[in-house]
PyMOL Python script that loads the backbone (N, CA, C, O; Angstrom):
from pymol import cmd

cmd.read_pdbstr("""\
ATOM      1  N   MET A   1     -12.106  11.324  -0.523  1.00  0.00           N
ATOM      2  CA  MET A   1     -12.490   9.971  -0.851  1.00  0.00           C
ATOM      3  C   MET A   1     -11.346   9.040  -0.487  1.00  0.00           C
ATOM      4  O   MET A   1     -10.178   9.352  -0.719  1.00  0.00           O
ATOM      5  N   ARG A   2     -11.686   7.914   0.073  1.00  0.00           N
ATOM      6  CA  ARG A   2     -10.699   6.904   0.446  1.00  0.00           C
ATOM      7  C   ARG A   2     -11.042   5.611  -0.273  1.00  0.00           C
ATOM      8  O   ARG A   2     -12.169   5.125  -0.173  1.00  0.00           O
ATOM      9  N   ILE A   3     -10.101   5.060  -0.981  1.00  0.00           N
ATOM     10  CA  ILE A   3     -10.308   3.775  -1.649  1.00  0.00           C
ATOM     11  C   ILE A   3     -10.093   2.676  -0.626  1.00  0.00           C
ATOM     12  O   ILE A   3      -9.056   2.634   0.036  1.00  0.00           O
ATOM     13  N   THR A   4     -11.061   1.791  -0.492  1.00  0.00           N
ATOM     14  CA  THR A   4     -10.988   0.736   0.510  1.00  0.00           C
ATOM     15  C   THR A   4     -10.872  -0.660  -0.082  1.00  0.00           C
ATOM     16  O   THR A   4     -10.551  -1.614   0.626  1.00  0.00           O
ATOM     17  N   HIS A   5     -11.134  -0.782  -1.387  1.00  0.00           N
ATOM     18  CA  HIS A   5     -11.086  -2.106  -2.013  1.00  0.00           C
ATOM     19  C   HIS A   5     -10.820  -1.935  -3.511  1.00  0.00           C
ATOM     20  O   HIS A   5     -11.345  -1.015  -4.137  1.00  0.00           O
ATOM     21  N   VAL A   6     -10.011  -2.814  -4.074  1.00  0.00           N
ATOM     22  CA  VAL A   6      -9.711  -2.773  -5.506  1.00  0.00           C
ATOM     23  C   VAL A   6     -10.000  -4.139  -6.115  1.00  0.00           C
ATOM     24  O   VAL A   6      -9.592  -5.172  -5.583  1.00  0.00           O
ATOM     25  N   THR A   7     -10.711  -4.125  -7.238  1.00  0.00           N
ATOM     26  CA  THR A   7     -10.946  -5.331  -8.029  1.00  0.00           C
ATOM     27  C   THR A   7     -10.663  -4.988  -9.478  1.00  0.00           C
ATOM     28  O   THR A   7     -11.186  -4.006 -10.003  1.00  0.00           O
ATOM     29  N   ALA A   8      -9.836  -5.795 -10.127  1.00  0.00           N
ATOM     30  CA  ALA A   8      -9.525  -5.584 -11.543  1.00  0.00           C
ATOM     31  C   ALA A   8      -9.410  -6.938 -12.227  1.00  0.00           C
ATOM     32  O   ALA A   8      -8.932  -7.908 -11.639  1.00  0.00           O
ATOM     33  N   TYR A   9      -9.851  -6.988 -13.467  1.00  0.00           N
ATOM     34  CA  TYR A   9      -9.771  -8.211 -14.257  1.00  0.00           C
ATOM     35  C   TYR A   9      -8.903  -7.950 -15.485  1.00  0.00           C
ATOM     36  O   TYR A   9      -8.990  -6.885 -16.097  1.00  0.00           O
ATOM     37  N   ASN A  10      -8.077  -8.913 -15.841  1.00  0.00           N
ATOM     38  CA  ASN A  10      -7.235  -8.847 -17.039  1.00  0.00           C
ATOM     39  C   ASN A  10      -6.338  -7.614 -17.072  1.00  0.00           C
ATOM     40  O   ASN A  10      -6.193  -6.976 -18.115  1.00  0.00           O
ATOM     41  N   TRP A  11      -5.748  -7.286 -15.953  1.00  0.00           N
ATOM     42  CA  TRP A  11      -4.817  -6.159 -15.895  1.00  0.00           C
ATOM     43  C   TRP A  11      -3.405  -6.718 -16.007  1.00  0.00           C
ATOM     44  O   TRP A  11      -2.908  -7.375 -15.092  1.00  0.00           O
ATOM     45  N   ARG A  12      -2.777  -6.451 -17.125  1.00  0.00           N
ATOM     46  CA  ARG A  12      -1.413  -6.884 -17.409  1.00  0.00           C
ATOM     47  C   ARG A  12      -1.267  -8.384 -17.170  1.00  0.00           C
ATOM     48  O   ARG A  12      -1.911  -9.176 -17.857  1.00  0.00           O
ATOM     49  N   ASN A  13      -0.425  -8.796 -16.199  1.00  0.00           N
ATOM     50  CA  ASN A  13      -0.208 -10.222 -15.986  1.00  0.00           C
ATOM     51  C   ASN A  13      -1.193 -10.837 -14.992  1.00  0.00           C
ATOM     52  O   ASN A  13      -1.087 -12.023 -14.678  1.00  0.00           O
ATOM     53  N   PHE A  14      -2.135 -10.061 -14.499  1.00  0.00           N
ATOM     54  CA  PHE A  14      -3.100 -10.567 -13.520  1.00  0.00           C
ATOM     55  C   PHE A  14      -4.408 -10.942 -14.219  1.00  0.00           C
ATOM     56  O   PHE A  14      -4.977 -10.143 -14.962  1.00  0.00           O
ATOM     57  N   LYS A  15      -4.861 -12.133 -13.979  1.00  0.00           N
ATOM     58  CA  LYS A  15      -6.181 -12.519 -14.478  1.00  0.00           C
ATOM     59  C   LYS A  15      -7.252 -11.829 -13.629  1.00  0.00           C
ATOM     60  O   LYS A  15      -8.247 -11.330 -14.155  1.00  0.00           O
ATOM     61  N   LYS A  16      -7.037 -11.808 -12.308  1.00  0.00           N
ATOM     62  CA  LYS A  16      -7.950 -11.125 -11.397  1.00  0.00           C
ATOM     63  C   LYS A  16      -7.149 -10.585 -10.217  1.00  0.00           C
ATOM     64  O   LYS A  16      -6.316 -11.288  -9.644  1.00  0.00           O
ATOM     65  N   VAL A  17      -7.409  -9.340  -9.865  1.00  0.00           N
ATOM     66  CA  VAL A  17      -6.834  -8.710  -8.679  1.00  0.00           C
ATOM     67  C   VAL A  17      -8.014  -8.309  -7.811  1.00  0.00           C
ATOM     68  O   VAL A  17      -8.929  -7.636  -8.285  1.00  0.00           O
ATOM     69  N   ASP A  18      -8.005  -8.708  -6.561  1.00  0.00           N
ATOM     70  CA  ASP A  18      -9.121  -8.404  -5.661  1.00  0.00           C
ATOM     71  C   ASP A  18      -8.586  -8.367  -4.237  1.00  0.00           C
ATOM     72  O   ASP A  18      -8.248  -9.407  -3.672  1.00  0.00           O
ATOM     73  N   PHE A  19      -8.509  -7.168  -3.654  1.00  0.00           N
ATOM     74  CA  PHE A  19      -7.967  -7.068  -2.301  1.00  0.00           C
ATOM     75  C   PHE A  19      -8.463  -5.798  -1.614  1.00  0.00           C
ATOM     76  O   PHE A  19      -8.737  -4.791  -2.266  1.00  0.00           O
ATOM     77  N   PRO A  20      -8.573  -5.864  -0.276  1.00  0.00           N
ATOM     78  CA  PRO A  20      -8.917  -4.657   0.485  1.00  0.00           C
ATOM     79  C   PRO A  20      -7.662  -3.806   0.682  1.00  0.00           C
ATOM     80  O   PRO A  20      -6.543  -4.319   0.655  1.00  0.00           O
ATOM     81  N   ILE A  21      -7.857  -2.523   0.879  1.00  0.00           N
ATOM     82  CA  ILE A  21      -6.738  -1.623   1.162  1.00  0.00           C
ATOM     83  C   ILE A  21      -6.935  -1.091   2.573  1.00  0.00           C
ATOM     84  O   ILE A  21      -7.938  -0.449   2.885  1.00  0.00           O
ATOM     85  N   GLU A  22      -5.963  -1.371   3.400  1.00  0.00           N
ATOM     86  CA  GLU A  22      -5.982  -0.887   4.785  1.00  0.00           C
ATOM     87  C   GLU A  22      -5.181   0.416   4.845  1.00  0.00           C
ATOM     88  O   GLU A  22      -4.994   1.074   3.822  1.00  0.00           O
ATOM     89  N   ASN A  23      -4.710   0.792   6.035  1.00  0.00           N
ATOM     90  CA  ASN A  23      -3.940   2.025   6.186  1.00  0.00           C
ATOM     91  C   ASN A  23      -2.632   1.985   5.404  1.00  0.00           C
ATOM     92  O   ASN A  23      -2.150   3.017   4.939  1.00  0.00           O
ATOM     93  N   ARG A  24      -2.060   0.789   5.262  1.00  0.00           N
ATOM     94  CA  ARG A  24      -0.814   0.618   4.515  1.00  0.00           C
ATOM     95  C   ARG A  24      -0.958  -0.579   3.590  1.00  0.00           C
ATOM     96  O   ARG A  24      -1.650  -1.550   3.895  1.00  0.00           O
ATOM     97  N   LEU A  25      -0.291  -0.480   2.464  1.00  0.00           N
ATOM     98  CA  LEU A  25      -0.294  -1.567   1.497  1.00  0.00           C
ATOM     99  C   LEU A  25       1.142  -1.815   1.073  1.00  0.00           C
ATOM    100  O   LEU A  25       1.808  -0.908   0.573  1.00  0.00           O
ATOM    101  N   PHE A  26       1.624  -3.029   1.268  1.00  0.00           N
ATOM    102  CA  PHE A  26       2.979  -3.399   0.879  1.00  0.00           C
ATOM    103  C   PHE A  26       2.909  -4.365  -0.282  1.00  0.00           C
ATOM    104  O   PHE A  26       2.177  -5.352  -0.226  1.00  0.00           O
ATOM    105  N   ALA A  27       3.655  -4.095  -1.326  1.00  0.00           N
ATOM    106  CA  ALA A  27       3.752  -5.006  -2.466  1.00  0.00           C
ATOM    107  C   ALA A  27       5.112  -5.682  -2.394  1.00  0.00           C
ATOM    108  O   ALA A  27       6.141  -5.056  -2.646  1.00  0.00           O
ATOM    109  N   VAL A  28       5.107  -6.956  -2.052  1.00  0.00           N
ATOM    110  CA  VAL A  28       6.337  -7.714  -1.851  1.00  0.00           C
ATOM    111  C   VAL A  28       6.267  -8.969  -2.689  1.00  0.00           C
ATOM    112  O   VAL A  28       5.225  -9.622  -2.743  1.00  0.00           O
ATOM    113  N   GLY A  29       7.356  -9.317  -3.342  1.00  0.00           N
ATOM    114  CA  GLY A  29       7.391 -10.547  -4.118  1.00  0.00           C
ATOM    115  C   GLY A  29       8.669 -10.645  -4.925  1.00  0.00           C
ATOM    116  O   GLY A  29       9.444  -9.692  -4.994  1.00  0.00           O
ATOM    117  N   PRO A  30       8.887 -11.793  -5.533  1.00  0.00           N
ATOM    118  CA  PRO A  30      10.097 -11.979  -6.340  1.00  0.00           C
ATOM    119  C   PRO A  30      10.041 -11.155  -7.620  1.00  0.00           C
ATOM    120  O   PRO A  30       9.000 -10.601  -7.972  1.00  0.00           O
ATOM    121  N   ASN A  31      11.166 -11.084  -8.302  1.00  0.00           N
ATOM    122  CA  ASN A  31      11.212 -10.386  -9.589  1.00  0.00           C
ATOM    123  C   ASN A  31      10.197 -10.990 -10.546  1.00  0.00           C
ATOM    124  O   ASN A  31       9.961 -12.198 -10.534  1.00  0.00           O
ATOM    125  N   ALA A  32       9.600 -10.143 -11.372  1.00  0.00           N
ATOM    126  CA  ALA A  32       8.631 -10.549 -12.409  1.00  0.00           C
ATOM    127  C   ALA A  32       7.359 -11.167 -11.831  1.00  0.00           C
ATOM    128  O   ALA A  32       6.717 -11.989 -12.485  1.00  0.00           O
ATOM    129  N   SER A  33       6.990 -10.774 -10.597  1.00  0.00           N
ATOM    130  CA  SER A  33       5.762 -11.302 -10.007  1.00  0.00           C
ATOM    131  C   SER A  33       4.580 -10.350 -10.167  1.00  0.00           C
ATOM    132  O   SER A  33       3.451 -10.721  -9.846  1.00  0.00           O
ATOM    133  N   GLY A  34       4.815  -9.121 -10.660  1.00  0.00           N
ATOM    134  CA  GLY A  34       3.726  -8.196 -10.922  1.00  0.00           C
ATOM    135  C   GLY A  34       3.638  -6.996 -10.012  1.00  0.00           C
ATOM    136  O   GLY A  34       2.632  -6.288 -10.042  1.00  0.00           O
ATOM    137  N   LYS A  35       4.652  -6.735  -9.201  1.00  0.00           N
ATOM    138  CA  LYS A  35       4.614  -5.576  -8.296  1.00  0.00           C
ATOM    139  C   LYS A  35       4.473  -4.271  -9.079  1.00  0.00           C
ATOM    140  O   LYS A  35       3.643  -3.431  -8.731  1.00  0.00           O
ATOM    141  N   SER A  36       5.261  -4.095 -10.116  1.00  0.00           N
ATOM    142  CA  SER A  36       5.182  -2.868 -10.921  1.00  0.00           C
ATOM    143  C   SER A  36       3.855  -2.780 -11.651  1.00  0.00           C
ATOM    144  O   SER A  36       3.312  -1.687 -11.811  1.00  0.00           O
ATOM    145  N   ASN A  37       3.327  -3.901 -12.093  1.00  0.00           N
ATOM    146  CA  ASN A  37       2.021  -3.889 -12.760  1.00  0.00           C
ATOM    147  C   ASN A  37       0.919  -3.474 -11.795  1.00  0.00           C
ATOM    148  O   ASN A  37      -0.035  -2.806 -12.193  1.00  0.00           O
ATOM    149  N   LEU A  38       1.042  -3.863 -10.535  1.00  0.00           N
ATOM    150  CA  LEU A  38       0.079  -3.428  -9.526  1.00  0.00           C
ATOM    151  C   LEU A  38       0.169  -1.916  -9.332  1.00  0.00           C
ATOM    152  O   LEU A  38      -0.858  -1.242  -9.240  1.00  0.00           O
ATOM    153  N   LEU A  39       1.378  -1.382  -9.270  1.00  0.00           N
ATOM    154  CA  LEU A  39       1.544   0.064  -9.141  1.00  0.00           C
ATOM    155  C   LEU A  39       0.996   0.784 -10.373  1.00  0.00           C
ATOM    156  O   LEU A  39       0.415   1.863 -10.258  1.00  0.00           O
ATOM    157  N   ASP A  40       1.179   0.187 -11.546  1.00  0.00           N
ATOM    158  CA  ASP A  40       0.624   0.780 -12.770  1.00  0.00           C
ATOM    159  C   ASP A  40      -0.898   0.863 -12.712  1.00  0.00           C
ATOM    160  O   ASP A  40      -1.484   1.791 -13.268  1.00  0.00           O
ATOM    161  N   LEU A  41      -1.539  -0.082 -12.055  1.00  0.00           N
ATOM    162  CA  LEU A  41      -2.991  -0.030 -11.883  1.00  0.00           C
ATOM    163  C   LEU A  41      -3.390   1.235 -11.128  1.00  0.00           C
ATOM    164  O   LEU A  41      -4.347   1.914 -11.502  1.00  0.00           O
ATOM    165  N   PHE A  42      -2.654   1.544 -10.069  1.00  0.00           N
ATOM    166  CA  PHE A  42      -2.956   2.756  -9.302  1.00  0.00           C
ATOM    167  C   PHE A  42      -2.637   4.018 -10.098  1.00  0.00           C
ATOM    168  O   PHE A  42      -3.351   5.014  -9.976  1.00  0.00           O
ATOM    169  N   ARG A  43      -1.580   3.996 -10.911  1.00  0.00           N
ATOM    170  CA  ARG A  43      -1.297   5.140 -11.786  1.00  0.00           C
ATOM    171  C   ARG A  43      -2.441   5.350 -12.765  1.00  0.00           C
ATOM    172  O   ARG A  43      -2.867   6.479 -13.005  1.00  0.00           O
ATOM    173  N   PHE A  44      -2.932   4.259 -13.326  1.00  0.00           N
ATOM    174  CA  PHE A  44      -4.033   4.318 -14.279  1.00  0.00           C
ATOM    175  C   PHE A  44      -5.291   4.888 -13.621  1.00  0.00           C
ATOM    176  O   PHE A  44      -5.977   5.727 -14.205  1.00  0.00           O
ATOM    177  N   LEU A  45      -5.587   4.433 -12.414  1.00  0.00           N
ATOM    178  CA  LEU A  45      -6.747   4.953 -11.686  1.00  0.00           C
ATOM    179  C   LEU A  45      -6.567   6.442 -11.376  1.00  0.00           C
ATOM    180  O   LEU A  45      -7.526   7.211 -11.434  1.00  0.00           O
ATOM    181  N   GLY A  46      -5.338   6.842 -11.049  1.00  0.00           N
ATOM    182  CA  GLY A  46      -5.062   8.254 -10.815  1.00  0.00           C
ATOM    183  C   GLY A  46      -5.267   9.088 -12.068  1.00  0.00           C
ATOM    184  O   GLY A  46      -5.747  10.219 -11.996  1.00  0.00           O
ATOM    185  N   ASP A  47      -4.899   8.527 -13.224  1.00  0.00           N
ATOM    186  CA  ASP A  47      -5.126   9.240 -14.486  1.00  0.00           C
ATOM    187  C   ASP A  47      -6.614   9.412 -14.761  1.00  0.00           C
ATOM    188  O   ASP A  47      -7.038  10.445 -15.279  1.00  0.00           O
ATOM    189  N   ILE A  48      -7.396   8.414 -14.420  1.00  0.00           N
ATOM    190  CA  ILE A  48      -8.844   8.507 -14.622  1.00  0.00           C
ATOM    191  C   ILE A  48      -9.434   9.599 -13.735  1.00  0.00           C
ATOM    192  O   ILE A  48     -10.273  10.382 -14.178  1.00  0.00           O
ATOM    193  N   ALA A  49      -8.987   9.645 -12.472  1.00  0.00           N
ATOM    194  CA  ALA A  49      -9.569  10.573 -11.504  1.00  0.00           C
ATOM    195  C   ALA A  49      -8.962  11.964 -11.574  1.00  0.00           C
ATOM    196  O   ALA A  49      -9.553  12.908 -11.048  1.00  0.00           O
ATOM    197  N   GLY A  50      -7.805  12.126 -12.201  1.00  0.00           N
ATOM    198  CA  GLY A  50      -7.101  13.400 -12.217  1.00  0.00           C
ATOM    199  C   GLY A  50      -7.764  14.446 -13.089  1.00  0.00           C
ATOM    200  O   GLY A  50      -8.700  14.163 -13.836  1.00  0.00           O
ATOM    201  N   ALA A  51      -7.254  15.659 -12.975  1.00  0.00           N
ATOM    202  CA  ALA A  51      -7.761  16.775 -13.783  1.00  0.00           C
ATOM    203  C   ALA A  51      -7.578  16.453 -15.261  1.00  0.00           C
ATOM    204  O   ALA A  51      -6.514  16.001 -15.682  1.00  0.00           O
ATOM    205  N   GLY A  52      -8.615  16.689 -16.032  1.00  0.00           N
ATOM    206  CA  GLY A  52      -8.571  16.361 -17.457  1.00  0.00           C
ATOM    207  C   GLY A  52      -8.601  14.870 -17.699  1.00  0.00           C
ATOM    208  O   GLY A  52      -8.265  14.401 -18.787  1.00  0.00           O
ATOM    209  N   GLY A  53      -9.003  14.124 -16.686  1.00  0.00           N
ATOM    210  CA  GLY A  53      -8.990  12.670 -16.760  1.00  0.00           C
ATOM    211  C   GLY A  53     -10.188  12.093 -17.490  1.00  0.00           C
ATOM    212  O   GLY A  53     -10.789  12.746 -18.343  1.00  0.00           O
ATOM    213  N   GLY A  54     -10.509  10.912 -17.157  1.00  0.00           N
ATOM    214  CA  GLY A  54     -11.559  10.168 -17.823  1.00  0.00           C
ATOM    215  C   GLY A  54     -10.949   8.906 -18.409  1.00  0.00           C
ATOM    216  O   GLY A  54      -9.738   8.834 -18.618  1.00  0.00           O
ATOM    217  N   LEU A  55     -11.774   7.929 -18.670  1.00  0.00           N
ATOM    218  CA  LEU A  55     -11.288   6.636 -19.122  1.00  0.00           C
ATOM    219  C   LEU A  55     -10.551   6.719 -20.451  1.00  0.00           C
ATOM    220  O   LEU A  55      -9.460   6.164 -20.582  1.00  0.00           O
ATOM    221  N   SER A  56     -11.117   7.390 -21.424  1.00  0.00           N
ATOM    222  CA  SER A  56     -10.469   7.418 -22.741  1.00  0.00           C
ATOM    223  C   SER A  56      -9.124   8.131 -22.695  1.00  0.00           C
ATOM    224  O   SER A  56      -8.170   7.673 -23.325  1.00  0.00           O
ATOM    225  N   SER A  57      -9.023   9.230 -21.974  1.00  0.00           N
ATOM    226  CA  SER A  57      -7.737   9.923 -21.901  1.00  0.00           C
ATOM    227  C   SER A  57      -6.715   9.115 -21.099  1.00  0.00           C
ATOM    228  O   SER A  57      -5.525   9.147 -21.414  1.00  0.00           O
ATOM    229  N   ALA A  58      -7.159   8.392 -20.069  1.00  0.00           N
ATOM    230  CA  ALA A  58      -6.243   7.554 -19.294  1.00  0.00           C
ATOM    231  C   ALA A  58      -5.707   6.416 -20.154  1.00  0.00           C
ATOM    232  O   ALA A  58      -4.531   6.068 -20.052  1.00  0.00           O
ATOM    233  N   ILE A  59      -6.550   5.834 -20.997  1.00  0.00           N
ATOM    234  CA  ILE A  59      -6.097   4.759 -21.892  1.00  0.00           C
ATOM    235  C   ILE A  59      -5.103   5.308 -22.902  1.00  0.00           C
ATOM    236  O   ILE A  59      -4.095   4.663 -23.191  1.00  0.00           O
ATOM    237  N   GLU A  60      -5.374   6.498 -23.445  1.00  0.00           N
ATOM    238  CA  GLU A  60      -4.446   7.114 -24.397  1.00  0.00           C
ATOM    239  C   GLU A  60      -3.093   7.378 -23.754  1.00  0.00           C
ATOM    240  O   GLU A  60      -2.056   7.100 -24.356  1.00  0.00           O
ATOM    241  N   ARG A  61      -3.094   7.919 -22.520  1.00  0.00           N
ATOM    242  CA  ARG A  61      -1.830   8.193 -21.830  1.00  0.00           C
ATOM    243  C   ARG A  61      -1.089   6.905 -21.524  1.00  0.00           C
ATOM    244  O   ARG A  61       0.132   6.845 -21.667  1.00  0.00           O
ATOM    245  N   ALA A  62      -1.812   5.870 -21.103  1.00  0.00           N
ATOM    246  CA  ALA A  62      -1.170   4.601 -20.772  1.00  0.00           C
ATOM    247  C   ALA A  62      -0.569   3.964 -22.017  1.00  0.00           C
ATOM    248  O   ALA A  62       0.541   3.435 -21.960  1.00  0.00           O
ATOM    249  N   ALA A  63      -1.272   4.003 -23.128  1.00  0.00           N
ATOM    250  CA  ALA A  63      -0.774   3.408 -24.365  1.00  0.00           C
ATOM    251  C   ALA A  63       0.426   4.178 -24.904  1.00  0.00           C
ATOM    252  O   ALA A  63       1.293   3.592 -25.553  1.00  0.00           O
ATOM    253  N   ALA A  64       0.487   5.480 -24.644  1.00  0.00           N
ATOM    254  CA  ALA A  64       1.583   6.306 -25.142  1.00  0.00           C
ATOM    255  C   ALA A  64       2.839   6.189 -24.283  1.00  0.00           C
ATOM    256  O   ALA A  64       3.928   6.530 -24.743  1.00  0.00           O
ATOM    257  N   SER A  65       2.712   5.721 -23.063  1.00  0.00           N
ATOM    258  CA  SER A  65       3.874   5.650 -22.175  1.00  0.00           C
ATOM    259  C   SER A  65       4.758   4.459 -22.540  1.00  0.00           C
ATOM    260  O   SER A  65       4.274   3.437 -23.027  1.00  0.00           O
ATOM    261  N   ALA A  66       6.036   4.604 -22.301  1.00  0.00           N
ATOM    262  CA  ALA A  66       6.982   3.527 -22.620  1.00  0.00           C
ATOM    263  C   ALA A  66       6.746   2.306 -21.744  1.00  0.00           C
ATOM    264  O   ALA A  66       6.982   1.179 -22.179  1.00  0.00           O
ATOM    265  N   ARG A  67       6.281   2.514 -20.510  1.00  0.00           N
ATOM    266  CA  ARG A  67       6.067   1.392 -19.601  1.00  0.00           C
ATOM    267  C   ARG A  67       4.831   0.591 -19.985  1.00  0.00           C
ATOM    268  O   ARG A  67       4.623  -0.508 -19.472  1.00  0.00           O
ATOM    269  N   CYS A  68       4.016   1.125 -20.875  1.00  0.00           N
ATOM    270  CA  CYS A  68       2.768   0.460 -21.207  1.00  0.00           C
ATOM    271  C   CYS A  68       2.618   0.337 -22.717  1.00  0.00           C
ATOM    272  O   CYS A  68       1.567   0.668 -23.267  1.00  0.00           O
ATOM    273  N   ALA A  69       3.644  -0.131 -23.378  1.00  0.00           N
ATOM    274  CA  ALA A  69       3.606  -0.225 -24.830  1.00  0.00           C
ATOM    275  C   ALA A  69       2.577  -1.239 -25.308  1.00  0.00           C
ATOM    276  O   ALA A  69       2.057  -1.119 -26.417  1.00  0.00           O
ATOM    277  N   ALA A  70       2.280  -2.232 -24.487  1.00  0.00           N
ATOM    278  CA  ALA A  70       1.342  -3.277 -24.903  1.00  0.00           C
ATOM    279  C   ALA A  70       0.098  -3.269 -24.024  1.00  0.00           C
ATOM    280  O   ALA A  70      -0.412  -4.331 -23.670  1.00  0.00           O
ATOM    281  N   CYS A  71      -0.399  -2.082 -23.667  1.00  0.00           N
ATOM    282  CA  CYS A  71      -1.588  -1.984 -22.815  1.00  0.00           C
ATOM    283  C   CYS A  71      -2.790  -2.595 -23.497  1.00  0.00           C
ATOM    284  O   CYS A  71      -2.960  -2.509 -24.713  1.00  0.00           O
ATOM    285  N   SER A  72      -3.610  -3.208 -22.684  1.00  0.00           N
ATOM    286  CA  SER A  72      -4.891  -3.683 -23.178  1.00  0.00           C
ATOM    287  C   SER A  72      -5.949  -3.144 -22.235  1.00  0.00           C
ATOM    288  O   SER A  72      -5.655  -2.929 -21.059  1.00  0.00           O
ATOM    289  N   PRO A  73      -7.166  -2.918 -22.701  1.00  0.00           N
ATOM    290  CA  PRO A  73      -8.215  -2.413 -21.817  1.00  0.00           C
ATOM    291  C   PRO A  73      -8.440  -3.366 -20.650  1.00  0.00           C
ATOM    292  O   PRO A  73      -8.360  -4.585 -20.806  1.00  0.00           O
ATOM    293  N   ALA A  74      -8.715  -2.814 -19.507  1.00  0.00           N
ATOM    294  CA  ALA A  74      -8.972  -3.617 -18.309  1.00  0.00           C
ATOM    295  C   ALA A  74     -10.353  -3.290 -17.764  1.00  0.00           C
ATOM    296  O   ALA A  74     -10.881  -2.195 -17.963  1.00  0.00           O
ATOM    297  N   THR A  75     -10.913  -4.251 -17.084  1.00  0.00           N
ATOM    298  CA  THR A  75     -12.155  -4.022 -16.375  1.00  0.00           C
ATOM    299  C   THR A  75     -11.795  -3.778 -14.938  1.00  0.00           C
ATOM    300  O   THR A  75     -11.250  -4.663 -14.279  1.00  0.00           O
ATOM    301  N   THR A  76     -12.084  -2.596 -14.432  1.00  0.00           N
ATOM    302  CA  THR A  76     -11.643  -2.208 -13.107  1.00  0.00           C
ATOM    303  C   THR A  76     -12.811  -1.653 -12.318  1.00  0.00           C
ATOM    304  O   THR A  76     -13.610  -0.876 -12.840  1.00  0.00           O
ATOM    305  N   ARG A  77     -12.909  -2.056 -11.050  1.00  0.00           N
ATOM    306  CA  ARG A  77     -13.944  -1.527 -10.175  1.00  0.00           C
ATOM    307  C   ARG A  77     -13.262  -1.110  -8.897  1.00  0.00           C
ATOM    308  O   ARG A  77     -12.488  -1.878  -8.327  1.00  0.00           O
ATOM    309  N   VAL A  78     -13.532   0.073  -8.447  1.00  0.00           N
ATOM    310  CA  VAL A  78     -12.959   0.571  -7.204  1.00  0.00           C
ATOM    311  C   VAL A  78     -14.099   0.943  -6.289  1.00  0.00           C
ATOM    312  O   VAL A  78     -14.961   1.741  -6.656  1.00  0.00           O
ATOM    313  N   ALA A  79     -14.111   0.368  -5.094  1.00  0.00           N
ATOM    314  CA  ALA A  79     -15.119   0.708  -4.097  1.00  0.00           C
ATOM    315  C   ALA A  79     -14.489   1.688  -3.124  1.00  0.00           C
ATOM    316  O   ALA A  79     -13.380   1.450  -2.646  1.00  0.00           O
ATOM    317  N   GLY A  80     -15.148   2.749  -2.830  1.00  0.00           N
ATOM    318  CA  GLY A  80     -14.555   3.736  -1.925  1.00  0.00           C
ATOM    319  C   GLY A  80     -15.547   4.318  -0.995  1.00  0.00           C
ATOM    320  O   GLY A  80     -15.199   5.165  -0.171  1.00  0.00           O
TER     321      GLY A  80
END
""", "prot")
cmd.dss("prot")
cmd.show_as("cartoon", "prot")
cmd.util.cbc("prot")
cmd.orient("prot")
């Protein structure tokens, strides 16, 4: 499976994230612009799709991690 487009609402500091994914994706920007939060979105999606995954377990893992102490549920759609 290849992910070709990502849309997410209310993910960390982003009100809406909506972009296509080509062969390469570069996250570039100043400090505190959300680059790490974007990477966390992909980690979260990987937790959902991984072995023993699922939405509830991914939320539990995200809330338990130090990088996501203030996680809130997100609405995420991935087209692939």
